N, CA, C and O atoms as a printed pandas DataFrame, in Angstrom:
     atom_number atom_name residue_name chain_id  residue_number  x_coord  y_coord  z_coord
0              1         N          UNK        A               1  -27.246 -102.555   42.956
1              2        CA          UNK        A               1  -28.529 -102.930   43.470
2              3         C          UNK        A               1  -29.602 -102.034   42.849
3              4         O          UNK        A               1  -29.468 -100.810   42.826
4              5         N          UNK        A               2  -30.655 -102.654   42.354
5              6        CA          UNK        A               2  -31.716 -101.924   41.677
6              7         C          UNK        A               2  -32.661 -101.306   42.692
7              8         O          UNK        A               2  -33.062 -101.958   43.656
8              9         N          UNK        A               3  -33.018 -100.035   42.471
9             10        CA          UNK        A               3  -33.935  -99.363   43.382
10            11         C          UNK        A               3  -35.377  -99.678   42.992
11            12         O          UNK        A               3  -35.671  -99.969   41.833
12            13         N          UNK        A               4  -36.264  -99.615   43.973
13            14        CA          UNK        A               4  -37.680  -99.854   43.737
14            15         C          UNK        A               4  -38.238  -98.696   42.916
15            16         O          UNK        A               4  -37.998  -97.535   43.246
16            17         N          UNK        A               5  -38.986  -99.001   41.842
17            18        CA          UNK        A               5  -39.483  -97.903   41.002
18            19         C          UNK        A               5  -40.569  -97.087   41.693
19            20         O          UNK        A               5  -41.233  -97.545   42.623
20            21         N          UNK        A               6  -40.718  -95.894   41.214
21            22        CA          UNK        A               6  -41.809  -95.021   41.619
22            23         C          UNK        A               6  -42.767  -95.004   40.434
23            24         O          UNK        A               6  -42.332  -94.975   39.283
24            25         N          UNK        A               7  -44.057  -95.022   40.708
25            26        CA          UNK        A               7  -45.049  -95.053   39.645
26            27         C          UNK        A               7  -45.707  -93.692   39.487
27            28         O          UNK        A               7  -46.095  -93.053   40.465
28            29         N          UNK        A               8  -45.823  -93.261   38.238
29            30        CA          UNK        A               8  -46.546  -92.036   37.913
30            31         C          UNK        A               8  -47.923  -92.465   37.423
31            32         O          UNK        A               8  -48.034  -93.178   36.426
32            33         N          UNK        A               9  -48.967  -92.035   38.116
33            34        CA          UNK        A               9  -50.327  -92.437   37.789
34            35         C          UNK        A               9  -51.086  -91.208   37.304
35            36         O          UNK        A               9  -51.180  -90.209   38.017
36            37         N          UNK        A              10  -51.619  -91.282   36.110
37            38        CA          UNK        A              10  -52.442  -90.209   35.559
38            39         C          UNK        A              10  -53.874  -90.720   35.497
39            40         O          UNK        A              10  -54.141  -91.773   34.917
40            41         N          UNK        A              11  -54.797  -89.969   36.098
41            42        CA          UNK        A              11  -56.194  -90.387   36.094
42            43         C          UNK        A              11  -57.106  -89.170   36.041
43            44         O          UNK        A              11  -56.714  -88.057   36.391
44            45         N          UNK        A              12  -58.338  -89.414   35.593
45            46        CA          UNK        A              12  -59.335  -88.353   35.486
46            47         C          UNK        A              12  -60.142  -88.289   36.768
47            48         O          UNK        A              12  -60.561  -89.317   37.300
48            49         N          UNK        A              13  -60.359  -87.074   37.264
49            50        CA          UNK        A              13  -61.153  -86.873   38.468
50            51         C          UNK        A              13  -61.817  -85.503   38.374
51            52         O          UNK        A              13  -61.132  -84.491   38.218
52            53         N          UNK        A              14  -63.134  -85.465   38.467
53            54        CA          UNK        A              14  -63.909  -84.221   38.464
54            55         C          UNK        A              14  -63.572  -83.344   37.248
55            56         O          UNK        A              14  -63.457  -82.125   37.371
56            57         N          UNK        A              15  -63.418  -83.969   36.084
57            58        CA          UNK        A              15  -63.169  -83.228   34.857
58            59         C          UNK        A              15  -61.760  -82.694   34.697
59            60         O          UNK        A              15  -61.501  -81.877   33.814
60            61         N          UNK        A              16  -60.838  -83.152   35.551
61            62        CA          UNK        A              16  -59.441  -82.716   35.460
62            63         C          UNK        A              16  -58.536  -83.937   35.429
63            64         O          UNK        A              16  -58.924  -85.028   35.847
64            65         N          UNK        A              17  -57.320  -83.734   34.926
65            66        CA          UNK        A              17  -56.333  -84.794   34.858
66            67         C          UNK        A              17  -55.386  -84.665   36.045
67            68         O          UNK        A              17  -54.658  -83.679   36.159
68            69         N          UNK        A              18  -55.397  -85.660   36.926
69            70        CA          UNK        A              18  -54.514  -85.700   38.082
70            71         C          UNK        A              18  -53.297  -86.539   37.727
71            72         O          UNK        A              18  -53.423  -87.562   37.054
72            73         N          UNK        A              19  -52.133  -86.119   38.169
73            74        CA          UNK        A              19  -50.903  -86.882   37.983
74            75         C          UNK        A              19  -50.202  -86.934   39.329
75            76         O          UNK        A              19  -49.723  -85.919   39.833
76            77         N          UNK        A              20  -50.147  -88.138   39.909
77            78        CA          UNK        A              20  -49.521  -88.312   41.221
78            79         C          UNK        A              20  -48.472  -89.408   41.140
79            80         O          UNK        A              20  -48.418  -90.165   40.172
80            81         N          UNK        A              21  -47.641  -89.480   42.170
81            82        CA          UNK        A              21  -46.578  -90.478   42.239
82            83         C          UNK        A              21  -46.795  -91.346   43.466
83            84         O          UNK        A              21  -47.165  -90.853   44.532
84            85         N          UNK        A              22  -46.562  -92.644   43.307
85            86        CA          UNK        A              22  -46.744  -93.581   44.412
86            87         C          UNK        A              22  -45.685  -94.673   44.333
87            88         O          UNK        A              22  -45.157  -94.974   43.262
88            89         N          UNK        A              23  -45.388  -95.257   45.484
89            90        CA          UNK        A              23  -44.400  -96.335   45.538
90            91         C          UNK        A              23  -45.028  -97.699   45.324
91            92         O          UNK        A              23  -44.324  -98.658   45.009
92            93         N          UNK        A              24  -46.342  -97.804   45.489
93            94        CA          UNK        A              24  -46.992  -99.105   45.386
94            95         C          UNK        A              24  -48.341  -98.978   44.686
95            96         O          UNK        A              24  -49.156  -98.126   45.039
96            97         N          UNK        A              25  -48.570  -99.844   43.681
97            98        CA          UNK        A              25  -49.869  -99.939   43.032
98            99         C          UNK        A              25  -50.199 -101.415   42.860
99           100         O          UNK        A              25  -49.307 -102.251   42.717
100          101         N          UNK        A              26  -51.485 -101.721   42.874
101          102        CA          UNK        A              26  -51.915 -103.103   42.653
102          103         C          UNK        A              26  -53.358 -103.101   42.180
103          104         O          UNK        A              26  -54.038 -102.075   42.192
104          105         N          UNK        A              27  -53.806 -104.280   41.764
105          106        CA          UNK        A              27  -55.188 -104.402   41.317
106          107         C          UNK        A              27  -56.143 -104.193   42.479
107          108         O          UNK        A              27  -57.250 -103.693   42.281
108          109         N          UNK        A              28  -55.746 -104.560   43.665
109          110        CA          UNK        A              28  -56.555 -104.325   44.845
110          111         C          UNK        A              28  -57.648 -105.355   45.026
111          112         O          UNK        A              28  -57.838 -106.239   44.190
112          113         N          UNK        A              29  -58.355 -105.230   46.119
113          114        CA          UNK        A              29  -59.394 -106.190   46.450
114          115         C          UNK        A              29  -60.759 -105.767   45.933
115          116         O          UNK        A              29  -61.673 -106.589   45.880
116          117         N          UNK        A              30  -60.919 -104.514   45.554
117          118        CA          UNK        A              30  -62.185 -104.049   45.004
118          119         C          UNK        A              30  -62.162 -104.235   43.485
119          120         O          UNK        A              30  -61.290 -103.701   42.799
120          121         N          UNK        A              31  -63.110 -104.984   42.978
121          122        CA          UNK        A              31  -63.174 -105.268   41.551
122          123         C          UNK        A              31  -63.375 -103.970   40.758
123          124         O          UNK        A              31  -64.266 -103.177   41.063
124          125         N          UNK        A              32  -62.534 -103.767   39.739
125          126        CA          UNK        A              32  -62.654 -102.593   38.886
126          127         C          UNK        A              32  -61.912 -101.371   39.388
127          128         O          UNK        A              32  -62.073 -100.282   38.838
128          129         N          UNK        A              33  -61.090 -101.535   40.435
129          130        CA          UNK        A              33  -60.342 -100.414   40.996
130          131         C          UNK        A              33  -58.854 -100.740   41.051
131          132         O          UNK        A              33  -58.468 -101.896   41.225
132          133         N          UNK        A              34  -58.032  -99.720   40.903
133          134        CA          UNK        A              34  -56.594  -99.839   41.084
134          135         C          UNK        A              34  -56.275  -99.242   42.447
135          136         O          UNK        A              34  -56.687  -98.123   42.753
136          137         N          UNK        A              35  -55.543  -99.988   43.260
137          138        CA          UNK        A              35  -55.187  -99.548   44.611
138          139         C          UNK        A              35  -53.833  -98.857   44.570
139          140         O          UNK        A              35  -52.848  -99.421   44.092
140          141         N          UNK        A              36  -53.796  -97.634   45.074
141          142        CA          UNK        A              36  -52.562  -96.846   45.111
142          143         C          UNK        A              36  -52.219  -96.581   46.567
143          144         O          UNK        A              36  -53.058  -96.096   47.327
144          145         N          UNK        A              37  -50.997  -96.895   46.956
145          146        CA          UNK        A              37  -50.573  -96.613   48.327
146          147         C          UNK        A              37  -49.161  -96.036   48.312
147          148         O          UNK        A              37  -48.464  -96.070   47.298
148          149         N          UNK        A              38  -48.771  -95.516   49.443
149          150        CA          UNK        A              38  -47.466  -94.865   49.607
150          151         C          UNK        A              38  -47.307  -93.714   48.602
151          152         O          UNK        A              38  -46.324  -93.650   47.864
152          153         N          UNK        A              39  -48.283  -92.818   48.590
153          154        CA          UNK        A              39  -48.246  -91.654   47.705
154          155         C          UNK        A              39  -47.122  -90.735   48.157
155          156         O          UNK        A              39  -46.999  -90.433   49.344
156          157         N          UNK        A              40  -46.306  -90.293   47.217
157          158        CA          UNK        A              40  -45.149  -89.452   47.550
158          159         C          UNK        A              40  -45.281  -88.084   46.884
159          160         O          UNK        A              40  -45.822  -87.956   45.786
160          161         N          UNK        A              41  -44.779  -87.086   47.567
161          162        CA          UNK        A              41  -44.756  -85.717   47.054
162          163         C          UNK        A              41  -43.338  -85.207   47.156
163          164         O          UNK        A              41  -42.515  -85.764   47.883
164          165         N          UNK        A              42  -43.052  -84.129   46.415
165          166        CA          UNK        A              42  -41.725  -83.544   46.432
166          167         C          UNK        A              42  -41.379  -82.993   47.804
167          168         O          UNK        A              42  -42.259  -82.679   48.605
168          169         N          UNK        A              43  -40.103  -82.883   48.056
169          170        CA          UNK        A              43  -39.649  -82.333   49.328
170          171         C          UNK        A              43  -39.989  -80.852   49.397
171          172         O          UNK        A              43  -39.854  -80.123   48.414
172          173         N          UNK        A              44  -40.424  -80.427   50.548
173          174        CA          UNK        A              44  -40.804  -79.030   50.740
174          175         C          UNK        A              44  -39.551  -78.153   50.783
175          176         O          UNK        A              44  -38.602  -78.430   51.516
176          177         N          UNK        A              45  -39.574  -77.121   50.001
177          178        CA          UNK        A              45  -38.470  -76.170   49.965
178          179         C          UNK        A              45  -38.944  -74.858   50.583
179          180         O          UNK        A              45  -40.084  -74.442   50.377
180          181         N          UNK        A              46  -38.079  -74.227   51.324
181          182        CA          UNK        A              46  -38.449  -72.967   51.967
182          183         C          UNK        A              46  -38.543  -71.832   50.955
183          184         O          UNK        A              46  -39.176  -70.811   51.223
184          185         N          UNK        A              47  -37.914  -72.004   49.787
185          186        CA          UNK        A              47  -37.876  -70.936   48.800
186          187         C          UNK        A              47  -39.054  -71.031   47.819
187          188         O          UNK        A              47  -39.737  -70.036   47.579
188          189         N          UNK        A              48  -39.293  -72.208   47.260
189          190        CA          UNK        A              48  -40.315  -72.371   46.234
190          191         C          UNK        A              48  -41.404  -73.316   46.736
191          192         O          UNK        A              48  -41.124  -74.435   47.165
192          193         N          UNK        A              49  -42.660  -72.843   46.676
193          194        CA          UNK        A              49  -43.798  -73.670   47.057
194          195         C          UNK        A              49  -44.745  -73.730   45.868
195          196         O          UNK        A              49  -45.191  -72.696   45.368
196          197         N          UNK        A              50  -45.053  -74.944   45.415
197          198        CA          UNK        A              50  -45.958  -75.138   44.290
198          199         C          UNK        A              50  -47.385  -75.259   44.827
199          200         O          UNK        A              50  -47.691  -76.229   45.521
200          201         N          UNK        A              51  -48.266  -74.301   44.527
201          202        CA          UNK        A              51  -49.621  -74.338   45.091
202          203         C          UNK        A              51  -50.430  -75.558   44.635
203          204         O          UNK        A              51  -51.254  -76.065   45.396
204          205         N          UNK        A              52  -50.208  -76.033   43.412
205          206        CA          UNK        A              52  -50.938  -77.207   42.924
206          207         C          UNK        A              52  -50.526  -78.445   43.702
207          208         O          UNK        A              52  -51.374  -79.241   44.106
208          209         N          UNK        A              53  -49.224  -78.611   43.913
209          210        CA          UNK        A              53  -48.753  -79.767   44.673
210          211         C          UNK        A              53  -49.204  -79.688   46.130
211          212         O          UNK        A              53  -49.512  -80.712   46.740
212          213         N          UNK        A              54  -49.243  -78.487   46.686
213          214        CA          UNK        A              54  -49.731  -78.320   48.054
214          215         C          UNK        A              54  -51.219  -78.672   48.153
215          216         O          UNK        A              54  -51.659  -79.236   49.155
216          217         N          UNK        A              55  -51.993  -78.338   47.113
217          218        CA          UNK        A              55  -53.414  -78.692   47.091
218          219         C          UNK        A              55  -53.571  -80.217   47.049
219          220         O          UNK        A              55  -54.406  -80.772   47.763
220          221         N          UNK        A              56  -52.783  -80.884   46.227
221          222        CA          UNK        A              56  -52.836  -82.344   46.151
222          223         C          UNK        A              56  -52.391  -82.978   47.459
223          224         O          UNK        A              56  -52.972  -83.965   47.911
224          225         N          UNK        A              57  -51.362  -82.407   48.062
225          226        CA          UNK        A              57  -50.873  -82.927   49.335
226          227         C          UNK        A              57  -51.955  -82.819   50.406
227          228         O          UNK        A              57  -52.122  -83.729   51.218
228          229         N          UNK        A              58  -52.686  -81.709   50.405
229          230        CA          UNK        A              58  -53.774  -81.534   51.368
230          231         C          UNK        A              58  -54.926  -82.497   51.072
231          232         O          UNK        A              58  -55.536  -83.040   51.993
232          233         N          UNK        A              59  -55.219  -82.705   49.793
233          234        CA          UNK        A              59  -56.305  -83.614   49.411
234          235         C          UNK        A              59  -56.003  -85.058   49.805
235          236         O          UNK        A              59  -56.908  -85.797   50.193
236          237         N          UNK        A              60  -54.745  -85.460   49.707
237          238        CA          UNK        A              60  -54.366  -86.837   50.015
238          239         C          UNK        A              60  -53.738  -86.992   51.405
239          240         O          UNK        A              60  -53.212  -88.059   51.720
240          241         N          UNK        A              61  -53.783  -85.956   52.235
241          242        CA          UNK        A              61  -53.210  -86.076   53.574
242          243         C          UNK        A              61  -54.046  -87.055   54.401
243          244         O          UNK        A              61  -55.276  -87.010   54.381
244          245         N          UNK        A              62  -53.375  -87.917   55.108
245          246        CA          UNK        A              62  -54.048  -88.912   55.930
246          247         C          UNK        A              62  -54.587  -90.097   55.154
247          248         O          UNK        A              62  -55.197  -90.987   55.746
248          249         N          UNK        A              63  -54.380  -90.133   53.844
249          250        CA          UNK        A              63  -54.856  -91.250   53.021
250          251         C          UNK        A              63  -53.811  -92.349   53.033
251          252         O          UNK        A              63  -52.673  -92.148   52.609
252          253         N          UNK        A              64  -54.210  -93.510   53.524
253          254        CA          UNK        A              64  -53.306  -94.666   53.544
254          255         C          UNK        A              64  -53.288  -95.356   52.184
255          256         O          UNK        A              64  -52.227  -95.695   51.661
256          257         N          UNK        A              65  -54.488  -95.559   51.615
257          258        CA          UNK        A              65  -54.637  -96.166   50.293
258          259         C          UNK        A              65  -55.755  -95.440   49.560
259          260         O          UNK        A              65  -56.730  -94.994   50.166
260          261         N          UNK        A              66  -55.596  -95.330   48.257
261          262        CA          UNK        A              66  -56.628  -94.716   47.437
262          263         C          UNK        A              66  -57.030  -95.719   46.365
263          264         O          UNK        A              66  -56.176  -96.382   45.776
264          265         N          UNK        A              67  -58.328  -95.829   46.115
265          266        CA          UNK        A              67  -58.840  -96.736   45.104
266          267         C          UNK        A              67  -59.377  -95.900   43.949
267          268         O          UNK        A              67  -60.345  -95.156   44.107
268          269         N          UNK        A              68  -58.744  -96.029   42.787
269          270        CA          UNK        A              68  -59.098  -95.261   41.604
270          271         C          UNK        A              68  -59.846  -96.194   40.648
271          272         O          UNK        A              68  -59.366  -97.292   40.367
272          273         N          UNK        A              69  -61.016  -95.776   40.143
273          274        CA          UNK        A              69  -61.731  -96.631   39.188
274          275         C          UNK        A              69  -60.868  -96.918   37.949
275          276         O          UNK        A              69  -60.187  -96.035   37.427
276          277         N          UNK        A              70  -60.919  -98.148   37.508
277          278        CA          UNK        A              70  -60.090  -98.573   36.387
278          279         C          UNK        A              70  -60.334  -97.739   35.138
279          280         O          UNK        A              70  -59.390  -97.433   34.409
280          281         N          UNK        A              71  -61.588  -97.367   34.878
281          282        CA          UNK        A              71  -61.888  -96.606   33.666
282          283         C          UNK        A              71  -61.428  -95.151   33.763
283          284         O          UNK        A              71  -61.417  -94.448   32.753
284          285         N          UNK        A              72  -61.050  -94.683   34.954
285          286        CA          UNK        A              72  -60.557  -93.312   35.106
286          287         C          UNK        A              72  -59.048  -93.221   34.878
287          288         O          UNK        A              72  -58.517  -92.133   34.652
288          289         N          UNK        A              73  -58.361  -94.358   34.938
289          290        CA          UNK        A              73  -56.909  -94.378   34.744
290          291         C          UNK        A              73  -56.583  -94.079   33.288
291          292         O          UNK        A              73  -57.120  -94.712   32.379
292          293         N          UNK        A              74  -55.704  -93.113   33.076
293          294        CA          UNK        A              74  -55.255  -92.773   31.732
294          295         C          UNK        A              74  -53.942  -93.488   31.434
295          296         O          UNK        A              74  -53.735  -93.998   30.333
296          297         N          UNK        A              75  -53.052  -93.518   32.438
297          298        CA          UNK        A              75  -51.722  -94.092   32.204
298          299         C          UNK        A              75  -51.021  -94.357   33.519
299          300         O          UNK        A              75  -51.189  -93.610   34.483
300          301         N          UNK        A              76  -50.232  -95.423   33.557
301          302        CA          UNK        A              76  -49.372  -95.720   34.703
302          303         C          UNK        A              76  -47.980  -95.995   34.155
303          304         O          UNK        A              76  -47.800  -96.865   33.303
304          305         N          UNK        A              77  -46.998  -95.250   34.646
305          306        CA          UNK        A              77  -45.608  -95.404   34.210
306          307         C          UNK        A              77  -44.728  -95.721   35.405
307          308         O          UNK        A              77  -44.906  -95.142   36.476
308          309         N          UNK        A              78  -43.781  -96.633   35.235
309          310        CA          UNK        A              78  -42.746  -96.864   36.236
310          311         C          UNK        A              78  -41.587  -95.941   35.870
311          312         O          UNK        A              78  -41.023  -96.051   34.781
312          313         N          UNK        A              79  -41.232  -95.032   36.778
313          314        CA          UNK        A              79  -40.185  -94.054   36.506
314          315         C          UNK        A              79  -39.048  -94.217   37.513
315          316         O          UNK        A              79  -39.244  -94.776   38.592
316          317         N          UNK        A              80  -37.873  -93.733   37.161
317          318        CA          UNK        A              80  -36.720  -93.853   38.047
318          319         C          UNK        A              80  -36.770  -92.868   39.203
319          320         O          UNK        A              80  -36.346  -93.186   40.314
320          321         N          UNK        A              81  -37.287  -91.674   38.945
321          322        CA          UNK        A              81  -37.379  -90.682   40.012
322          323         C          UNK        A              81  -38.698  -89.942   39.889
323          324         O          UNK        A              81  -39.258  -89.817   38.800
324          325         N          UNK        A              82  -39.181  -89.459   41.012
325          326        CA          UNK        A              82  -40.471  -88.782   41.008
326          327         C          UNK        A              82  -40.346  -87.365   40.494
327          328         O          UNK        A              82  -39.298  -86.729   40.611
328          329         N          UNK        A              83  -41.427  -86.888   39.927
329          330        CA          UNK        A              83  -41.508  -85.513   39.461
330          331         C          UNK        A              83  -42.472  -84.741   40.346
331          332         O          UNK        A              83  -42.689  -85.091   41.506
332          333         N          UNK        A              84  -43.031  -83.710   39.797
333          334        CA          UNK        A              84  -43.970  -82.877   40.539
334          335         C          UNK        A              84  -45.394  -83.340   40.271
335          336         O          UNK        A              84  -45.807  -83.473   39.119
336          337         N          UNK        A              85  -46.140  -83.583   41.342
337          338        CA          UNK        A              85  -47.550  -83.943   41.202
338          339         C          UNK        A              85  -48.297  -82.722   40.686
339          340         O          UNK        A              85  -47.957  -81.588   41.026
340          341         N          UNK        A              86  -49.335  -82.961   39.849
341          342        CA          UNK        A              86  -50.043  -81.819   39.291
342          343         C          UNK        A              86  -51.475  -82.164   38.921
343          344         O          UNK        A              86  -51.848  -83.331   38.804
344          345         N          UNK        A              87  -52.261  -81.116   38.743
345          346        CA          UNK        A              87  -53.628  -81.206   38.249
346          347         C          UNK        A              87  -53.683  -80.357   36.994
347          348         O          UNK        A              87  -53.275  -79.196   37.009
348          349         N          UNK        A              88  -54.186  -80.930   35.904
349          350        CA          UNK        A              88  -54.246  -80.209   34.634
350          351         C          UNK        A              88  -55.673  -80.170   34.124
351          352         O          UNK        A              88  -56.464  -81.081   34.370
352          353         N          UNK        A              89  -55.982  -79.119   33.421
353          354        CA          UNK        A              89  -57.278  -79.040   32.747
354          355         C          UNK        A              89  -57.222  -79.942   31.521
355          356         O          UNK        A              89  -56.171  -80.093   30.898
356          357         N          UNK        A              90  -58.349  -80.536   31.182
357          358        CA          UNK        A              90  -58.410  -81.409   30.016
358          359         C          UNK        A              90  -58.676  -80.556   28.789
359          360         O          UNK        A              90  -59.606  -79.751   28.767
360          361         N          UNK        A              91  -57.854  -80.740   27.774
361          362        CA          UNK        A              91  -58.011  -79.998   26.527
362          363         C          UNK        A              91  -59.191  -80.579   25.763
363          364         O          UNK        A              91  -59.154  -81.736   25.343
364          365         N          UNK        A              92  -60.222  -79.793   25.585
365          366        CA          UNK        A              92  -61.441  -80.262   24.898
366          367         C          UNK        A              92  -61.268  -80.306   23.379
367          368         O          UNK        A              92  -62.094  -80.902   22.689
368          369         N          UNK        A              93  -60.210  -79.688   22.845
369          370        CA          UNK        A              93  -59.978  -79.665   21.403
370          371         C          UNK        A              93  -59.007  -80.756   20.980
371          372         O          UNK        A              93  -58.096  -80.509   20.189
372          373         N          UNK        A              94  -59.199  -81.959   21.503
373          374        CA          UNK        A              94  -58.318  -83.064   21.171
374          375         C          UNK        A              94  -59.120  -84.141   20.459
375          376         O          UNK        A              94  -60.345  -84.187   20.569
376          377         N          UNK        A              95  -58.439  -84.992   19.741
377          378        CA          UNK        A              95  -59.136  -86.071   19.051
378          379         C          UNK        A              95  -59.139  -87.362   19.880
379          380         O          UNK        A              95  -59.563  -88.408   19.386
380          381         N          UNK        A              96  -58.679  -87.302   21.116
381          382        CA          UNK        A              96  -58.689  -88.451   22.011
382          383         C          UNK        A              96  -59.857  -88.295   22.974
383          384         O          UNK        A              96  -59.992  -87.266   23.636
384          385         N          UNK        A              97  -60.693  -89.312   23.048
385          386        CA          UNK        A              97  -61.847  -89.284   23.930
386          387         C          UNK        A              97  -61.695  -90.351   24.990
387          388         O          UNK        A              97  -61.338  -91.489   24.686
388          389         N          UNK        A              98  -61.964  -89.991   26.233
389          390        CA          UNK        A              98  -61.854  -90.967   27.305
390          391         C          UNK        A              98  -63.099  -91.838   27.330
391          392         O          UNK        A              98  -64.165  -91.451   26.851
392          393         N          UNK        A              99  -62.935  -93.021   27.900
393          394        CA          UNK        A              99  -64.052  -93.938   28.064
394          395         C          UNK        A              99  -65.055  -93.288   29.004
395          396         O          UNK        A              99  -64.651  -92.716   30.016
396          397         N          UNK        A             100  -66.343  -93.356   28.706
397          398        CA          UNK        A             100  -67.310  -92.660   29.567
398          399         C          UNK        A             100  -67.320  -93.203   30.987
399          400         O          UNK        A             100  -67.165  -94.404   31.208
400          401         N          UNK        A             101  -67.506  -92.303   31.944
401          402        CA          UNK        A             101  -67.521  -92.695   33.342
402          403         C          UNK        A             101  -68.822  -93.345   33.760
403          404         O          UNK        A             101  -68.835  -94.191   34.654
404          405         N          UNK        A             102  -69.904  -92.965   33.132
405          406        CA          UNK        A             102  -71.201  -93.544   33.464
406          407         C          UNK        A             102  -71.832  -94.078   32.188
407          408         O          UNK        A             102  -71.757  -93.444   31.135
408          409         N          UNK        A             103  -72.442  -95.226   32.286
409          410        CA          UNK        A             103  -73.046  -95.813   31.103
410          411         C          UNK        A             103  -74.382  -95.151   30.777
411          412         O          UNK        A             103  -74.832  -95.214   29.633
412          413         N          UNK        A             104  -75.023  -94.520   31.756
413          414        CA          UNK        A             104  -76.286  -93.822   31.563
414          415         C          UNK        A             104  -76.118  -92.396   32.072
415          416         O          UNK        A             104  -76.508  -92.097   33.201
416          417         N          UNK        A             105  -75.537  -91.502   31.249
417          418        CA          UNK        A             105  -75.216  -90.164   31.724
418          419         C          UNK        A             105  -76.430  -89.343   32.141
419          420         O          UNK        A             105  -76.271  -88.367   32.873
420          421         N          UNK        A             106  -77.627  -89.696   31.707
421          422        CA          UNK        A             106  -78.816  -88.949   32.082
422          423         C          UNK        A             106  -79.240  -89.250   33.516
423          424         O          UNK        A             106  -80.065  -88.531   34.080
424          425         N          UNK        A             107  -78.691  -90.295   34.106
425          426        CA          UNK        A             107  -79.032  -90.647   35.472
426          427         C          UNK        A             107  -80.125  -91.691   35.562
427          428         O          UNK        A             107  -80.296  -92.320   36.607
428          429         N          UNK        A             108  -80.867  -91.884   34.485
429          430        CA          UNK        A             108  -81.926  -92.888   34.484
430          431         C          UNK        A             108  -81.565  -93.991   33.507
431          432         O          UNK        A             108  -81.239  -93.712   32.354
432          433         N          UNK        A             109  -81.616  -95.243   33.951
433          434        CA          UNK        A             109  -81.322  -96.331   33.022
434          435         C          UNK        A             109  -82.449  -96.448   31.988
435          436         O          UNK        A             109  -83.583  -96.053   32.261
436          437         N          UNK        A             110  -82.144  -96.982   30.818
437          438        CA          UNK        A             110  -83.195  -97.120   29.801
438          439         C          UNK        A             110  -84.261  -98.097   30.270
439          440         O          UNK        A             110  -83.981  -99.022   31.032
440          441         N          UNK        A             111  -85.480  -97.883   29.808
441          442        CA          UNK        A             111  -86.592  -98.763   30.178
442          443         C          UNK        A             111  -86.392 -100.123   29.517
443          444         O          UNK        A             111  -85.961 -100.219   28.368
444          445         N          UNK        A             112  -86.713 -101.160   30.266
445          446        CA          UNK        A             112  -86.634 -102.513   29.729
446          447         C          UNK        A             112  -87.936 -102.842   29.017
447          448         O          UNK        A             112  -89.010 -102.435   29.459
448          449         N          UNK        A             113  -87.841 -103.583   27.909
449          450        CA          UNK        A             113  -89.077 -103.968   27.222
450          451         C          UNK        A             113  -89.888 -104.911   28.095
451          452         O          UNK        A             113  -89.337 -105.795   28.752
452          453         N          UNK        A             114  -91.155 -104.723   28.095
453          454        CA          UNK        A             114  -92.036 -105.577   28.882
454          455         C          UNK        A             114  -92.556 -106.711   27.999
455          456         O          UNK        A             114  -92.878 -106.518   26.827
456          457         N          UNK        A             115  -92.625 -107.876   28.590
457          458        CA          UNK        A             115  -93.113 -109.048   27.849
458          459         C          UNK        A             115  -94.605 -109.090   27.765
459          460         O          UNK        A             115  -95.165 -110.013   27.174
């Protein structure tokens, strides 16, 4: 019998790369967002505690569903078993550029020509 896959979702948030695991993902009802539910974290061990995973667990505690903007998603993988959730700094010395989050980064839209 085949087990239900776990999904590894990598997305950009506040200038960092988040990597979390969830049992369910879908396009969702909000246009332009990916809906993530049933977020899973590693089992707590009395010997080793990962502070990054604990921070993510606290950030997502009480969250039933999370809606991630489509343009923030870097990658979604179906994996056989979950790994450790993490937050990574983005390497600025790379030749890969993410799609911009805002179309008008200055905060003001360009002026429209007047007729």
